[in-house]
ROBALO-483268 format. One record per residue (C-alpha): residue number from 1; x, y, z. Coordinates in nm, 4 decimals, padded with zeros to 6 digits. Layout:
% residues N
   nr         x         y         z
  NUM         X         Y         Z
...
END
This chain:
% residues 348
   nr         x         y         z
    1   09.9456   10.1833   08.2932
    2   09.9279   10.2205   08.6689
    3   10.0445   09.9245   08.8781
    4   09.7430   09.9714   09.1073
    5   09.5198   09.8520   08.8203
    6   09.6558   09.4997   08.8793
    7   09.5472   09.4724   09.2413
    8   09.2873   09.2395   09.3903
    9   09.1721   09.1352   09.7360
   10   09.2863   08.7935   09.8572
   11   09.1942   08.6524   10.1996
   12   09.5162   08.5220   10.3603
   13   09.3588   08.1844   10.4324
   14   09.3392   08.1153   10.0564
   15   09.7197   08.1162   10.0241
   16   09.8038   07.7449   10.0105
   17   10.0575   07.6445   10.2758
   18   10.0644   07.2746   10.1832
   19   10.0391   07.0884   09.8528
   20   09.7122   06.9071   09.7796
   21   09.6886   06.5475   09.9089
   22   09.7893   06.4165   09.5675
   23   09.9042   06.5565   09.2366
   24   09.6263   06.6074   08.9858
   25   09.3639   06.6596   09.2576
   26   09.3792   07.0391   09.2447
   27   09.1009   07.2465   09.0973
   28   09.1304   07.3955   08.7499
   29   08.9501   07.7114   08.6420
   30   08.9155   07.7039   08.2633
   31   08.8652   08.0435   08.1000
   32   08.7581   08.0970   07.7400
   33   08.9299   08.4213   07.6383
   34   08.6779   08.5040   07.3694
   35   08.3541   08.4566   07.5610
   36   08.4805   08.5065   07.9163
   37   08.3069   08.1826   08.0166
   38   08.4613   07.9835   08.2998
   39   08.4371   07.6170   08.3961
   40   08.5331   07.4686   08.7326
   41   08.6907   07.1218   08.6945
   42   08.9573   06.9011   08.8506
   43   09.3086   06.9263   08.7131
   44   09.3074   06.5647   08.5995
   45   09.0337   06.6686   08.3526
   46   09.2971   06.8686   08.1604
   47   09.3250   06.6272   07.8619
   48   08.9570   06.6823   07.7841
   49   09.0017   07.0600   07.8024
   50   09.2622   07.0575   07.5236
   51   09.2387   06.9621   07.1567
   52   09.4020   06.6726   06.9711
   53   09.6924   06.8262   06.7820
   54   09.7802   07.0760   07.0549
   55   10.1483   07.0986   07.1433
   56   10.2138   07.1151   07.5183
   57   10.5405   07.2882   07.6106
   58   10.6737   07.2348   07.9635
   59   10.9682   07.3752   08.1589
   60   11.1901   07.0901   08.2781
   61   11.4050   07.2987   08.5134
   62   11.4792   07.1301   08.8453
   63   11.4784   07.3118   09.1800
   64   11.7929   07.2679   09.3875
   65   11.7975   07.3001   09.7697
   66   11.9284   07.6560   09.7627
   67   11.8552   07.7560   10.1235
   68   12.1495   07.7007   10.3584
   69   12.1283   07.7289   10.7379
   70   12.4416   07.7610   10.9470
   71   12.6416   07.9837   11.1791
   72   12.9056   08.2546   11.1782
   73   13.2688   08.1738   11.2461
   74   13.3812   08.2100   11.5221
   75   13.0841   08.3685   11.7059
   76   12.8303   08.0953   11.6332
   77   12.5494   08.3384   11.5410
   78   12.2748   08.1979   11.3205
   79   12.3137   08.2536   10.9445
   80   12.0759   08.1958   10.6539
   81   12.1953   08.1991   10.2937
   82   11.9803   08.1679   09.9824
   83   12.1852   08.0802   09.6752
   84   12.0570   08.2657   09.3703
   85   12.2978   08.1530   09.1018
   86   12.6495   08.0312   09.0355
   87   12.9024   08.2839   08.9042
   88   13.1927   08.0435   08.8518
   89   13.3488   07.7323   09.0053
   90   13.3246   07.8451   09.3687
   91   13.1510   08.1850   09.3729
   92   12.7764   08.2331   09.4083
   93   12.5273   08.5181   09.4014
   94   12.3308   08.4947   09.7268
   95   12.0990   08.6617   09.9755
   96   12.2266   08.6377   10.3331
   97   12.0781   08.7074   10.6746
   98   12.1626   08.8931   10.8935
   99   12.2985   09.1096   10.6143
  100   12.4234   09.3968   10.8296
  101   12.6588   09.1704   11.0239
  102   12.7837   08.9662   10.7291
  103   13.0337   09.2030   10.5707
  104   13.3085   09.1120   10.3225
  105   13.5551   08.8814   10.4926
  106   13.2953   08.7219   10.7203
  107   13.3190   08.3417   10.7453
  108   13.0272   08.1007   10.7842
  109   12.9825   07.7257   10.8080
  110   12.6808   07.5160   10.7136
  111   12.6258   07.1628   10.8360
  112   12.3602   06.8921   10.8177
  113   12.3566   06.5154   10.8442
  114   12.7316   06.4865   10.8811
  115   12.8064   06.7093   10.5817
  116   12.9803   07.0469   10.6077
  117   13.0149   07.3434   10.3748
  118   13.2245   07.6555   10.4367
  119   13.1640   08.0055   10.3029
  120   13.3147   08.3525   10.2918
  121   13.1404   08.6791   10.2058
  122   13.3409   08.8384   09.9231
  123   13.1328   09.1382   09.8149
  124   12.8260   09.3380   09.9127
  125   12.5843   09.4099   09.6285
  126   12.2383   09.5628   09.5731
  127   11.9166   09.4756   09.7634
  128   12.1011   09.2693   10.0232
  129   12.2759   09.0460   09.7730
  130   12.6281   08.9178   09.8353
  131   12.8955   08.7352   09.6416
  132   12.9819   08.4256   09.8446
  133   13.2667   08.1785   09.8039
  134   13.1836   07.8187   09.9017
  135   13.4137   07.5229   09.9565
  136   13.4364   07.1852   10.1279
  137   13.7286   07.0851   10.3494
  138   13.7281   06.7288   10.2157
  139   13.7646   06.8585   09.8576
  140   13.4339   06.7009   09.7621
  141   13.2081   06.8718   09.5045
  142   13.0340   07.1828   09.6368
  143   12.7210   07.0889   09.4406
  144   12.6981   06.7559   09.6237
  145   12.7374   06.9292   09.9613
  146   12.4612   07.1763   09.8733
  147   12.2345   06.8874   09.7720
  148   12.2955   06.7177   10.1078
  149   12.2866   07.0253   10.3332
  150   12.0423   07.2567   10.1581
  151   11.6758   07.3113   10.2340
  152   11.3973   07.3478   09.9772
  153   11.3615   07.7228   09.9060
  154   10.9875   07.7526   09.9612
  155   10.8396   08.0901   09.8593
  156   10.8210   08.3624   10.1277
  157   10.4399   08.3445   10.1419
  158   10.4565   07.9825   10.2600
  159   10.5014   08.0540   10.6281
  160   10.6412   07.7278   10.7543
  161   10.9718   07.5468   10.7524
  162   11.0365   07.3077   10.4666
  163   10.9705   06.9386   10.5312
  164   11.1273   06.6267   10.3775
  165   10.8160   06.5787   10.1596
  166   10.8765   06.9172   09.9930
  167   11.1847   06.7773   09.8189
  168   10.9511   06.5726   09.6024
  169   10.6343   06.7853   09.5970
  170   10.8063   07.1169   09.5143
  171   10.9358   06.9567   09.1948
  172   10.7640   06.8624   08.8704
  173   10.7548   06.4941   08.7760
  174   10.9484   06.5777   08.4575
  175   11.2142   06.8007   08.6216
  176   11.5566   06.7322   08.4707
  177   11.7888   07.0342   08.4371
  178   11.9070   07.1462   08.7835
  179   11.9180   07.5230   08.8330
  180   11.5969   07.6839   08.9664
  181   11.5522   07.8452   09.3081
  182   11.1729   07.8354   09.2668
  183   10.9558   07.5742   09.1005
  184   10.7790   07.6358   08.7686
  185   10.4630   07.5783   08.9681
  186   10.2098   07.5254   08.6887
  187   10.3819   07.1918   08.6290
  188   10.3463   07.0690   08.9866
  189   09.9957   06.9343   08.9124
  190   10.0990   06.6800   08.6494
  191   10.1206   06.3078   08.7150
  192   10.2613   06.0394   08.4835
  193   09.9009   05.9264   08.4313
  194   09.7874   06.2720   08.3189
  195   10.0842   06.2959   08.0824
  196   09.9930   05.9557   07.9368
  197   09.6295   06.0649   07.8950
  198   09.7411   06.3763   07.7080
  199   09.9518   06.1672   07.4740
  200   09.6648   05.9246   07.4168
  201   09.4433   06.2172   07.3172
  202   09.6921   06.3206   07.0494
  203   09.8548   06.6059   07.2416
  204   10.2285   06.6152   07.1800
  205   10.4675   06.7314   07.4532
  206   10.8124   06.8883   07.4373
  207   11.0354   07.0315   07.7072
  208   11.2391   07.3487   07.7201
  209   11.4370   07.4916   08.0128
  210   11.4157   07.8216   08.1955
  211   11.5868   07.8365   08.5339
  212   11.3597   08.0304   08.7672
  213   11.5459   08.2933   08.9684
  214   11.4555   08.4741   09.2871
  215   11.3462   08.7647   09.0672
  216   11.0183   08.5785   09.0170
  217   10.9274   08.7142   09.3642
  218   11.0660   09.0614   09.2925
  219   10.8049   09.3219   09.3864
  220   10.7065   09.5890   09.1370
  221   10.8477   09.8963   09.3113
  222   10.7460   10.1554   09.0503
  223   10.4031   10.3130   09.0052
  224   10.3972   10.2806   08.6253
  225   10.4007   09.9332   08.4718
  226   10.6231   10.0360   08.1817
  227   10.9032   10.1421   08.4192
  228   10.9415   09.7957   08.5766
  229   11.2238   09.5591   08.4796
  230   11.2549   09.1861   08.5436
  231   11.5747   09.0085   08.6400
  232   11.7470   08.8022   08.3676
  233   11.6946   08.4263   08.3763
  234   11.8805   08.1666   08.1699
  235   11.6905   07.9498   07.9216
  236   11.7560   07.6860   07.6590
  237   11.5449   07.5542   07.3724
  238   11.6983   07.2464   07.2102
  239   11.6864   07.1309   06.8498
  240   11.4023   06.8818   06.8982
  241   11.1786   07.1237   07.0869
  242   11.2444   07.4082   06.8418
  243   11.1582   07.1848   06.5459
  244   10.8356   07.0632   06.7067
  245   10.7262   07.4165   06.7984
  246   10.8066   07.5508   06.4519
  247   10.6175   07.2660   06.2859
  248   10.3139   07.3201   06.5091
  249   10.3033   07.6897   06.4275
  250   10.3475   07.6245   06.0550
  251   10.0543   07.3807   06.0585
  252   09.8299   07.6106   06.2611
  253   09.8356   07.3862   06.5688
  254   09.7973   07.5479   06.9075
  255   10.1007   07.5851   07.1342
  256   09.9979   07.5411   07.4986
  257   10.2509   07.6855   07.7422
  258   10.2732   07.5324   08.0885
  259   10.3589   07.8261   08.3108
  260   10.4690   08.1854   08.2691
  261   10.8343   08.0750   08.2586
  262   10.7610   07.8745   07.9444
  263   10.5824   08.1743   07.7927
  264   10.8807   08.4026   07.8524
  265   11.1263   08.1525   07.7043
  266   10.9143   08.0888   07.3938
  267   10.8353   08.4514   07.3232
  268   11.1987   08.5514   07.3861
  269   11.3193   08.2896   07.1393
  270   11.0679   08.4101   06.8788
  271   11.2022   08.7631   06.9080
  272   11.5600   08.6470   06.8824
  273   11.4685   08.4318   06.5813
  274   11.2855   08.7024   06.3885
  275   10.9455   08.5499   06.4576
  276   11.0550   08.1857   06.4395
  277   11.1451   07.9603   06.7322
  278   11.4950   07.8340   06.6626
  279   11.7298   07.6452   06.8955
  280   11.8491   07.9055   07.1426
  281   12.0194   07.9515   07.4761
  282   12.1074   08.2557   07.6802
  283   11.9311   08.4919   07.9154
  284   11.5982   08.6680   07.8920
  285   11.4751   08.9764   08.0741
  286   11.1574   08.9965   07.8673
  287   10.8818   09.1752   08.0594
  288   10.5397   09.0858   07.9206
  289   10.2566   09.3240   08.0076
  290   09.9359   09.4422   07.8379
  291   10.0008   09.5512   07.4825
  292   10.2435   09.2655   07.4187
  293   10.2178   09.0833   07.0831
  294   10.2257   08.7061   07.1412
  295   10.3867   08.5233   06.8512
  296   10.3956   08.1657   06.9791
  297   10.1656   08.0898   07.2718
  298   09.8028   08.0083   07.1927
  299   09.6886   07.8766   07.5318
  300   09.8298   07.9066   07.8817
  301   09.8180   07.6866   08.1902
  302   09.9299   07.8658   08.5057
  303   09.8780   07.8979   08.8795
  304   09.7315   08.2109   09.0404
  305   09.9710   08.5028   09.0895
  306   10.0297   08.7740   09.3487
  307   09.8521   09.1109   09.3230
  308   10.0541   09.3799   09.1426
  309   10.3097   09.1220   09.0274
  310   10.4805   09.1055   08.6887
  311   10.3406   08.7528   08.6438
  312   09.9842   08.8740   08.6883
  313   10.0595   09.1424   08.4284
  314   10.1786   08.8704   08.1889
  315   09.8540   08.6769   08.2325
  316   09.6530   08.9973   08.1806
  317   09.8491   09.0625   07.8606
  318   09.7508   08.7180   07.7344
  319   09.3828   08.7046   07.8301
  320   09.2820   09.0670   07.8916
  321   09.3075   09.2612   08.2154
  322   08.9340   09.2941   08.2794
  323   08.8682   08.9279   08.1997
  324   09.1540   08.7999   08.4158
  325   09.0735   09.0112   08.7199
  326   08.7067   08.9089   08.6970
  327   08.8173   08.5451   08.6901
  328   09.0409   08.6039   08.9927
  329   08.7475   08.7514   09.1840
  330   08.5433   08.4462   09.0874
  331   08.8242   08.2181   09.2079
  332   08.8308   08.4003   09.5419
  333   08.4526   08.3660   09.5738
  334   08.4775   07.9935   09.4938
  335   08.7629   07.9604   09.7446
  336   09.0292   07.8381   09.5109
  337   09.3729   07.7884   09.6669
  338   09.6331   08.0422   09.5527
  339   10.0033   08.0537   09.4594
  340   10.2697   07.7836   09.4388
  341   10.0914   07.4952   09.6116
  342   09.7500   07.6185   09.5033
  343   09.5086   07.5510   09.2180
  344   09.5489   07.6295   08.8487
  345   09.3941   07.8216   08.5591
  346   09.3772   07.7312   08.1911
  347   09.3339   08.0128   07.9376
  348   09.2119   07.8874   07.5983
END
C-alpha cells in the first residue's frame, strides 16, 4: 500500500494546544465498524457506549519529565536534552540540541529549583541520537534529580512551553509504572468517576504496561507502508491481567483496548503465546497496518492520529481504511479537537 493513501486534510487550528477544562468533558465520536454509523457524544457517556461483560484494558505507564534544559560547560550555550530511555545505571539514550556542537566528550549541566544534574556526551548515534552519561555531584539518585529538574515532554505539535499543570494533565489518573516519554493519550480522558461508572455497569478493568517511546512520533519516511518499521518499546502483562484477558476471550466477552499502545502490547503477547495472552514482558516492534489479523482486541478507544502515521494505519487496520478516513473527515467537519490533548474515538 502507498503511504499517501493514509493522508487527510487537518486545519492547524484543530490541533489541541491545551487540555479540555476538565477530564471527561471531551467529545467522543463513536463508530460502528459494521454499519459505518457514527454518534457524537461526550466522553463521560462512555459507560453507556459499552456492554456489561466487556473487559477494559488500560496502559498504566507513567510519563516521566524527560526534557532537560541546561547549558554547555564551560561556554554556557543553551542545551536541550530529551531522554529516550535508560541503558544502564548512568547511561541514557537521548536526543540533544544543538546536535552539531554536542560531540562526544562535551559536558553539560542542568539545573532547576536548586537541583543540579551533570551530563557528558559519550557517543553519537543515528537520527541525532546520543548516548549520554548523567550524574549528580551530591551522589543523590539521578532519577530523583530528573524528576525535580525535568520538564514534561509535550509532543512537538503542541507549540508552547510546558506548564506546571501539565505534570498532572499529561498523565492518566491510573498511571503507575514510570517509563514513558509520551502519554498513552486515550487514557487522559478518564476520571475516577467514569471508572466507577464502568465498574457499576459490569465492565471489568485490568492494567498492562507499555512504555511509550519517542518512536511514537517517528515519521513514516518510506513510500510503501510495508517497508516501514516501528521502534521497539518495552511492555509487561502480569499474571492477573493475562488471566482476566484469557478468561474474557474464552467466554466470548469483548476486549476493549484503551489506546494503540494497549493494542500493540496485547496483539504482541498473543503472537508470542501462540494465540493466547500469557504473562509476558519484553519488547515489541509490532507494526500493525491493513491486512493485520487481530486476535485479542474487539473494540478500541483512541485519540485522533497524525496523517500518514503508523498509528493511523493501525486504526485503519482495525476499522477499515475507507471507514476510518470518512470518520476523520466527519470529525474535521464537526470541529473535533485532534491529537494528544484532543477528543477521542470509540470503534465498536
